[in-house]
C-alpha positions, 0 to 999 in steps of 0.5 A, spaced: 299 704 025 306 708 025 303 711 032 301 704 035 308 702 033 311 708 036 308 707 042 309 699 043 316 699 040 323 700 044 325 707 045 332 706 049 337 701 049 334 700 057 327 699 053 330 693 049 334 690 054 327 689 059 323 686 053 328 680 054 327 679 046 335 680 044 341 677 047 344 682 052 351 679 050 351 683 044 353 690 043 350 693 036 345 698 032 338 697 034 332 701 031 327 705 036 322 710 036 323 717 038 317 718 043 316 725 042 313 724 035 308 718 037 303 723 036 304 726 030 303 724 023 309 721 021 312 718 028 320 717 027 324 711 028 332 712 028 338 707 029 342 707 035 348 703 038 346 699 045 352 697 050 349 691 054 356 688 056 361 694 059 357 694 066 353 687 066 346 689 069 346 696 065 343 698 059 347 704 055 345 708 049 350 712 045 348 719 044 354 722 041 361 720 039 367 724 036 374 724 035 379 729 038 380 733 031 372 733 031 371 736 038 371 743 036 366 742 030 360 747 030 356 740 031 359 737 037 362 743 041 355 746 044 352 743 050 347 738 050 341 743 051 342 745 044 339 741 038 346 740 034 347 733 030 351 729 026 350 723 022 344 722 027 340 718 021 346 714 019 350 712 025 353 706 023 360 706 024 361 714 025 365 713 032 369 719 030 363 724 028 356 722 031 351 726 035 343 724 035 338 730 035 336 733 041 329 730 040 332 723 040 336 724 046 330 726 050 326 721 048 331 716 050 332 720 057 324 720 058 324 713 057 330 711 061 327 715 067 320 712 066 323 705 066 328 706 072 326 712 075 334 713 076 337 715 069 344 715 068 349 718 064 356 717 062 363 719 058 368 713 055 374 714 051 375 709 045 369 704 047 369 701 040 376 698 042 376 697 049 376 690 052 369 688 055 366 688 060 369 694 064 374 693 071 371 695 077 374 702 076 375 704 069 380 708 066 378 715 063 370 715 065 365 719 068 359 717 070 353 720 074 346 720 075 341 726 072 340 727 080 347 729 081 348 733 075 343 734 070 347 734 063 341 738 060 343 744 064 347 750 063 351 750 070 358 752 070 361 751 077 363 745 082 359 739 082 359 732 085 359 727 080 358 719 082 365 716 078 370 720 075 377 717 073 382 721 069 388 718 067 388 713 072 386 718 078 379 715 081 375 719 085 367 717 087 363 722 090 368 727 088 367 735 087 369 737 080 369 744 076 364 743 070 364 748 064 357 747 060 355 754 059 352 757 053 356 755 046 360 750 050 360 743 051 360 739 057 367 738 060 371 737 066 376 742 067 382 741 072 387 746 074 394 744 076 394 749 082 387 746 084 379 748 083 373 745 087 378 743 092 381 738 087 388 739 083 391 734 077 398 734 076 399 737 069 404 741 065 399 746 063 395 750 067 389 747 066 386 741 062 379 739 059 376 732 060 370 729 055 369 735 051 371 741 047 379 740 046 383 746 045 390 745 043 394 746 049 389 745 054 388 737 054 393 732 057 395 726 052 395 721 058 388 722 057 386 716 053 380 720 049 385 725 047 392 721 046 392 722 038 387 726 034 383 720 032 382 718 039 375 718 041 370 721 046 363 717 047 357 719 051 351 715 053 344 715 057 343 709 061 340 705 067 340 699 071 336 694 067 
């Protein structure tokens, strides 16, 4: 019975949105199954936060959320290819210290890829306190398709991302230097003198965005790091 439930019940927020059984005006926690465990003796369910309202027509599953003060924690400060997790089985209101385990993340990705053909990822700041829906050019957000950049990879270098806003400076299809090597969380690296053909004015030689916030290497005008309790949120989603 559990195996049948695992195969038939939702595996991502996109899955939930497409069933039509839930009102898409409510962002909340939902029960879903880890598709990678459906054929095991004990299929595993878990709870995840779903966002249906920030970008109408899209469904997003929260995979990680951490405060600036927790960004260097050993369960947070590594890339998504690594199986580190925090409160993965009890996510409720753990905005400052939460990360799904890798099997859960991959299950969501696989389901969104199967359903949509074009899975997306994004990072936001302080989602729990934002006014929704987002404006047409939301501030302090990165969003891209996995085909543009695969967050499961370890691939430092210049990469084109679909949408990036850093401190109100917005670019679409712009090139950014991404650091996500062994032992490093994904972060956009900017330099005041320019890198990847792009420069962003700062009092520091370089700054990090959307992860791994070392003291002296972030700009407090970026809302994910305005204070030690400011939050960075990571999501996987797709068009409904």
